[in-house]
N, C-alpha and C positions, 0 to 999 in steps of 0.2 A: 464916115470912112467905110465902115463895114456894110452899110446899106448899099452903097454904090457898088462895092465889090460883089455882093450877092446878086444884085440885079444884072450885073454884066457877066463876070466869069462863071459863077456858079449857076446863075439862072440860065444862061445860054447853054451851058454844058448839060443841065438837066433836061432842057427842051430837046437837045440833040439825042438824049438817051430815051426819049419817048414820053416824057411827062407832058400832059396836055396843057398844063399851065405851070407857072413857076411855083409849084406847091412843094415846099421843102419837107423832107422826111423829119420825123420827130427825133430830137436829140436832147438828152438830159445832161446838163453840165453841173458839177458841184464845185464850189469854191470853199476850201477848208481853211479857215482863218479869215473869214469874210468881214469881220468887224475890225480888223487891224488896219495899220497904215497903208499897206499894199492892198489888202483884201477889199476895202471899201471902194476905192477907185476902180479896182479890177472888176468888182461886182457891177459897177455902173457900166463899164465898157462891155462886159459880157451881156448885159441887159440890152445894149444897143445892137448886138450881133443878131441878125435875122436867121442865122443858122441854128440858133438855140431855141428850143421850144419849151423846155423846163429848166429853170435856174434854181438850184438848191444852195442856199447860203448857210454855212455852218461855222460856229465858233463856240467857245466855252462861256461867252457872255455877250450881251448887247446885240445879238443877231436879229431878234424880232424887229427892232427899230430900223436897222439897216434894210432889212427885207421890205418893211412897210414903205420906207422912203423910195427905194429903187422900184418897187412894184407899181408906183403911180406913173412911171414913164410909159408912154404910149407906143410900145414896141411889142413884138410878137410873143416873147416868152412869158410864161407864168412863173412868178417868184414865190418861193416858200423859205421861211427862216427856220433854222433848227438850232437849239441851244443845249449844250451839255452832252456828256457822253451817252446818256440814255437815248438821245435822239440822233446820234451819229449814223446808225444803221439805216434809219428812214431817209436821211439825207443822201446816202450812197446808193440805195437800192435802185437798180435800173439805169445807173449812170453809164454814159458813153465816154465821158471825159471827166477826169478829176484834176483840179488845179490846186496845188498845195502851197500857199504863201504863209502858212501858219508858223509861228515862232516869235522869238523876241528880236528886235532890230539891233543893229550895231550902234554903239555910242562912241563918242570921241576917245581915241586911244585903244579902242577894242578892234582886234582883228577878227576875221571871219572864224578863225580857229577858236577864239575865245567863246564863241557862241555854241561851240560844239556840244557840250554835255546837255544843255537845256534843249536845244533844237533837235538833237539826235533822238532824245527820248520822245519828244512830241511826234517826230516823223515815224518812229518805230511803232508807236501806238496807232497812228492814223493808217499806216500801211497794213497793219494787222486787220483793221476793220475793212479796208478796201479788199483785201484777199477774201474776206468772208462775204461781203455784201455785193461787190461788183468786180469780181475777179478778171473780167474781160475788158474792163475800161482802160482807155489810154490814161496814163498818169503823167502830169506835167509838174515836175518838182521845182519849186522856186525857193523853198526854205534853205537858208544857208547853214553851213558851208556845203554848197551843191556837190563839190568834189567828194564829199563824204556821205551826204544824205542820199544820193542816188545809189551808191553801193549798199547802204543800209537797207533801202527799199528793196533792192534786188535780193538780198539775203532773206528778208522777211517773206517775200513772195516765194522764194525757193523752199523755205521751211514749210510754207502752207501748200506747196505743190501747185501754185498758180503762176509761176514766173514765166513771162513771155518777153524776151529781150526786145521785141519789136514795139512793145507798148509802154516802155519806161523811158522818160526823157528828163534830163536836166536842162532847165530853160536858161540858155546862155544868150538869149536874144538881146538883152540889154547891152552886152558887149558889142554886138553887131550894130545896134542902134547908135551907140556912142561913136564907134569907129566911122560909121557913115557920116555922122554929123561933123566930127572933127576933121575928117578928110575933105568933106565938101567945103568947109571953112577955109582950108589952106589951098585947095585946088581951084576955088571959085566956081566949082561945078554946081549945077542944080541938085540939091540934096535928094530930091525925089528920084533922080536918075542914077544915084550912086549905089554901088554894091561893093561891100568889103567882107570877104569871109573871115571869120575869127575861129581859131581852133585851139585845142589844148584843154583847158579847164575853165574855172569861173572864180579865180581868186588871184590877185597879184600877178606874179610873173608867169603863172600857168595860163594866163590870157595872152594869146598870140594872134594879133590881127595880121592878116596877110596883105599888106598894102601893095606888095608887088603884083597882086592879082586884082587890085581895085579897078573898077570901071566907073566912069570913063578914065582912061589913062592920063596921068598928069605929069609923070616924070619929076616928082618932087625930089629935092636933094636929100642925101642920107641923113643929115642932121635933123631935118624936118620929119623924116620918117621915124627916126628914133624918138623924137619928142612926141609925135602922135601916138606911137606905141606906148610910151610911158604914161601919157595922159589917159589912154584907153584903159590901161592896167590899173590906174589909180582913180578912175572915175568915181567909184563909190566913196572913196576917202574925200575927194573934192567936194562932194555933196554933203557928207557928214560934217566936214569942217565949215562949210558955208552956212549950214543950219545951226552952227554953234552949240551942238549938243542937244538940240531940240528935235532931231529927226534924222532920217537917213534917206536913201534914194527910193522913195515910195511911189511917187507919181510916175516917174520914168520907168520904174520896174513894172508898175501896173500896166502901162502902155505896152511895154515889151512882152509881158505875159499874155496880154490880149491879142497881140499880133501873132504870137506863136500858137496860141489856142485856136485862132481863126484858121491858121494854116493846117492844123491837125483836123479841124472840122471839114475843111475843104477836101483833105485827103480821104476822110471817111466817106464823103459824098462822091468820091470817084473823080474829082477834078484832076486832070493829068499835070505832070511836071511841077508839082509843088515841092520846092526845095528850100530848106532852112538849115542853119547851123544848130546843133544840139549836142549835149553831152550824153552819150549812149554807150551801150556795150559795143565794143569795137575791136577789129583786128588791123586797123590802120597803122597802129604802132604796137610795141610789145606790151603796152598797158591794157588792162581789161576794159577800161572805160576811157573814152576820149571824145572831145568835141570836134566835130567836123561837119561838113555839109551832108545832109541826109535827104533822100527822096521820100516823101510821105505819101501814104496811100490808104486803102481800106483796112489794112491790118496794122497801121502805124508806120514803122520804118519799113519801107520797101527795099531800100538800098542805102548802105553807108558808102559815101563817096570818098575817094582818096584825097590826098592833100594837094596834088598837082605840083607844079614847078615852084620851088622856093628860092628866094634870094639867099645869099650867104648869111646875111644878118638874121634872116628868119630860120635858117638851118641851125645857127648858133642858139637862137632863142628856143627852138624846139628841143635841143639837147639839154639846155639849161632848165627847162620847166619839168622835165621828166621825173627827177628825184622827188621834188616837192609834190607833184601830182600823185606819184606812186605812194608816197607816205600818207597822203590824205585818203586815198582809196583804201589802203590797208587799214587805216584807223577806223574807217566806216565799217569795214567788214568785221574787224575785231569787236567793235561795239555791238553790232547786230548779233554776234554769236555769243555774247555774254548772257548768262542766265538771267 
């Protein structure tokens, strides 16, 4: 997937910009939490991405084995494993993009909010290191609850004097991936041609797929739209229950994280019109952070796009999600500002 993308869109664009051959600039990417359930398949997918020249895999344990395994793949990037806090700085130095899937996964009966205290502490520590060792890197936050961990990261970076709102992203791509898949199933459209923007946040009712803007247009009845919305919102729970307590949505999350990281790298390379949904600092609503379509470029977020026209059902969903999303954002800010 990534190889064909690079050879076509990125390669042609670089040739137009004066490169004599499709020789891609060096880009270092770090995966923090690379030995975990999301981290391992994400490391594999990033190793396959030809836009990556250096791949740094970090975790508190077991990273050398993951790095050795992935390093045998015959693709462009050089892979190095780092283990333990004393090696975190080495992993981060010189990074252009840092992807954070670190943390504990959800278990049956556990909401994303139940994960908060553990994962919030992990994120706070990792972001402090990012501020020190690669303050200009793009940061892709996967660690849940994203509605809180992104505000935590922002506060950490503000305290360090390194915050750039254009470079911090909550990865909500899995919501988009699910919405596309479920919509294609009901509309009988080719899933490769489907696009569905998903806005709001990244947990439960804060996830708002805009099926009224889905393409190709299918004119599905309202009860089907409501069912698709509910399934998209509950997608994580569906996987947790299907795995019967033995895992969460790790493989699909790794795929979604790799897709979003690929778009960020394309933006850094100057590929035009790269648009993805992401949870970012925003003025689209009265909330300080919100997921919507963003245009990516050499500095990260080039433009936060508006919501467009909403159906009445979507307008109701938008108003319904705001209190919960507001509370999650405030919880993250409060945690980050604790001593």
